[in-house]
N, C-alpha and C positions, 0 to 999 in steps of 0.2 A: 542393294544399296539404297534405292528409292524407298523401299519398304522401311529400311532402318531410319532414313531421314524423316519419313512420315511419322513413325513411332516417336522419334525424338521431339518433333514439333508438337505432337499430341501431349507428350509428358510435360513439355514446357508450358503449353497452354493451360494444362490442368493445374500446374503449380502457380501460374499467374492468377487463375481464377480463385484458387485456394487462398492465395495471399491477399487478394482484394476482399474476399469474404472475411478474412481474419482482421483486416483493417476496419471492418464495420462492427466488430465486436471485441470484447475483452474476455479473457478466461481466467478463472481462479481454480486451481486444482492442487491436490496434495493429500495430507492425512491429518486427522485429529486424534492424537494419542489418547486412549482411554474412552473413546466415544462408542466403539462397537458399531452395530448396525442400527442407525437411527436417522431420522429426518433432520435436515438442516435448512436454513433460510438465508439467502443472500439478499440484503435490503440496501438499496441505494437510491439516490435522487438524481434524476436527469430530465432535462427538458421541462422543468416545472412540475414534475410529478414524482411520486414515490413508487418504486418498483420493488416487488417482492418475488424472488425466484426460489421455489422449493427444489430441493435436491435430496436424493436418498444416498446416504453414506453406507458403504459396505465395508465392514471391518475397519471403520474409520476413514476409508479412502473416498474421496469425492472429486467431482469435476462439474463446474457450473459456468455458464456464460451470461454476459450482460451487454448492455449497449450504453455508452456514454462518450460523446465526442470529446469532451474536456474532462480534466481530472475531477473526480467526485469521490466523496468518502463513502465507503461501503462497510456495512456490518455483516459479519457472519455469525449467526446464532443457531442454537438448537431450535427444534420446532416449537418447544414450549417457552422460548424467549431468552434462554441463558446465553450471555455474550461469550463468544469464542474468540473473536479477534476483529480488529478494524484494519482497513488498508485503503490506500489511494489507488484508484483504477481509472483507465481510459482505454478507448478502442485501440486495437493493434498490439496489445500487450497480453502476455500469458504469465501469470504469477504462479510460481511453484512454492508451496507452503508446507510447513510442519507446525501444527498447533497442539495445544494441550487442553483437554476438556475442562480441567480443574484449575488451570492457571493462565489467565489471559495475558500475563506478562512473559510467558515462555513462548515466544513467537519467532519463527524463522521464515523469512520471505525472500525470494529471488524473483526478479522480473522487471522491477523498475527501482530506480535509486531512491525516490522519496519513501516508498514502503520499506525498502531494505534499511534505510537509516532510521526510520520511525521504529521498526522492530528492534534494531540494535539499541536504541535509547531505552525502550521498555525493559529489555533484558538487563541492561547495565544499571538501571535505576529502580529496579522493582521494589527494593526494600524502602526507599524513600517514598515512592508513589503509594505504597500500602500503609504508610504511617497514618495513625488516626488524627494527628494534629494538622496534617496536610502542609505544614510549613516547609519541611525538608523537600517534599516533592515539588511544591511550587517554586522553590529556589532552584532546584535542578532544571526545571523547565525554563525559568528565566535565564539561567546561564546558557542553556542551549540556544534559546531564541536570540540572545545577544550575540552569539557567535555564528548564527546561521540566519541572518535577517533576510536573505534572498532565497530561502528554501521553503517550498510549500509544505514540507512536513512540520515546519515550525507552526504554521497556521493550524495544521491538523492537531498538534499537541495542545495548543491553546484551546481549541474547540472541544477536545475530548478529555483531556487529562488535568488541566489547570483547575484547581478547586476555587471557584469564584464566589461561593456563598459569603455574603458580607464583605466581599473584596471586589465588587464589580468595577469600581473606579480604577483599582490597581490592574485588573485584567484588561480593561480598555486601554490603559496607557502602555502596557506591555505589548498588546496586540498591535498598537499603532507603530511599534518599532519595526514590524515586519514590512518589507517592501510591498507596495500595492500589487505588483505582479505575482508575488508569492501568497497573497491572500485575496484572490479574485472574488468579486462580489457574488458571482454565481455559486462558487464553492461554499461560501459562508451562508448565503441565503438558503441554498439547497440543503445544507446540513441542518440548519435550524428548522426548516420545513419537515425534514425527515424525523428529527427528534420530537417535534411537536406532534406529529402524527403517531409516532410510536408510543408516546407517553400520555397523550390526551385522554384516551380511554381509561388508562390506569389512574391518572390523577383525578378524573371526574368520577370514577367509580367509588362507591361507598363500601366500607367494611361492613359486612353483614354478620348477623348472629350465627353461631355454629355450636354444635355439640360434638366433642371429640374425646377420645379415650385419654384419661389422665395418667400421670406417672404412678399414682398410688392405686391404680385399678378402678378408679371412679370415673364417671363422665363429667367433663368440664363443660358447663353450660355458659357460654359467653354471649352477652348482649350489650352492645355499646351504650345503650341508653341508661344502664344502671350506674354509670360513673361519669364524671365530668370529662375525663380523658382516659384513653387506653393506649398503652405503648405495647405493640406487638413486636416481638423479637423472633425473626425467622432464622432458625439455625439448622445444622445438620450437614453442611458441606464437608467434603473430604478434606482433611488437612486443616480444618478450622482451628484457629488459635483462640481458645476460650479464656486464657488467663487474663488478658487485657480486658476482654469484654466483661468477665465476671467482676473484676475490680470496679469498673464503672457502674455496673448494674447494682452491686451490693451497696455502694455509697448512695446511689440514687434511691434504692428501696428504703434505706434507713432514714432518709430525709422526707419521705412522701406522706401526705395525709391519706392514709390507706383507704379510708371509706369513700373517697372521691376519685381515686386514681387506681386503675387496673394495669398491672404489668403481667404479661403472659408470654411465655416462650412457646412458639409453634415449631416443633422439630420436624424437619423434612428429611430426616435420615432415611436411607434406602430401605431399612427394615426395622422391626421392633427390637431385634437383638442389639443392633448398633445404637439405637435410641436409648435403650435401658442401660447399656454400658456407659454411655455419655452421662446419663442422668445420675447413676449411682456414684460416679466419680466426682460429682459436683456438690451434692447436698444443697440444692438451690433454695434460695429464699423466696422464690416466686413460683407461680403455677406453671406447669409444663404439660403440653399435650403433644401427641404425634399425629401426623396427617398422612395417610397412605397416598402414594402417587406423587408426593412432593409438590413442586410448583405447578404441575399439570392437574392437580386435584380440582374437580369442578367447583369446589367452594372457594378456591383461591386463584384460579386461573385468570380471572378478570383483573386481579390486582397487578398482574404483569411483573412478578418479582424477578429481577434480572440476574441476581446472584445471591449466594449465601456467604456470610450472614447478611441480614437486611433488617431495617427497622421501619415500621410505619406507626406514626402517631395520629390518632383520630379523636374527634370530639364525640359528644354524646349522640350525635346524629349519624355517626359513622363516617363523617366527612374527613378525608385525609388532610392533615395540616402540616405534616412532614413525612417524607419518605427518603431513605438514603442508606448509605453503607457505614456511617459513622455513629457508634454508640454515644460518643461525646457530644456530637451535634444534636442527636435526638434527645439526650438528657438536657442540654441547655435550652432547646426549644420548649421542652415540657416545663422546665423551671420558669422560663419567662412567662409562659401562659398562666401558670399557677400564681405567680406574683401579680400579673396584670388583673386577674380576676379575684385576687385575695382569697384563694381557696384554702 
């Protein structure tokens, strides 16, 4: 009997120690469909610094721990920087997740209410959030924030999903609707520090010259100094919808002073067979090259391309003047610069 009691006390003590340890950390675990066996990174801000935790996924399954006393925004990315998902995390919680390597809107999370509700919003509004004009997505976020002013996921949506380019004053007024307790200064400042650190190297990095295999079998020799501006279109993502992109690009090409502007598509398709299939179906009006290794290729890794498709506009020095996911915004940015310089 005494031996049984001693064993029981030992088990209880062990459980108490385990629980205390769990209160000092958070855990994110689950599966990323389509990932295979690859490296992942969990990136989050806590205590005034940005923490990056590497983890190896086996057949898409992963488990990773972090430390944050208060809610913080965490990014889960592939080792080469492709965004998988974002979530709100804090110590004492275990998040069970199902993600999709090719669809950051196909998100399933269990473990805390803010992340669960955030994931639900992304799933239900994925079409609006993917729209090139951003108006429908912004309106969906506005409706959600207006109905959930006391929810921290409202702040997360405004920080990560609201398209604020040329809409900063609107974004600020909407953000002010959220209760101060649901948009704590530490969360906001921490997220901005993390994004600044993640993007600073990419933003400051210059687009360098390169020689790559062209679609017609020739080598494409690219050098930014040969033109006033270069618009690089990085393509090749699975499920990429080219119809909308092609319409924008063709209208742009027809209106450009071709001697001073370079438009080049850099395909990051997984292999040349996929690349050539895509190219043959397009009869593109612009030059196209293929880069082995995708976003992890040494010539492009410093540009930190987060997803495909993606656009980078650079000047004759290779300095990036626009980078983002919208072909329409890239086009308008280029046109403004052409008009300002009377090119």
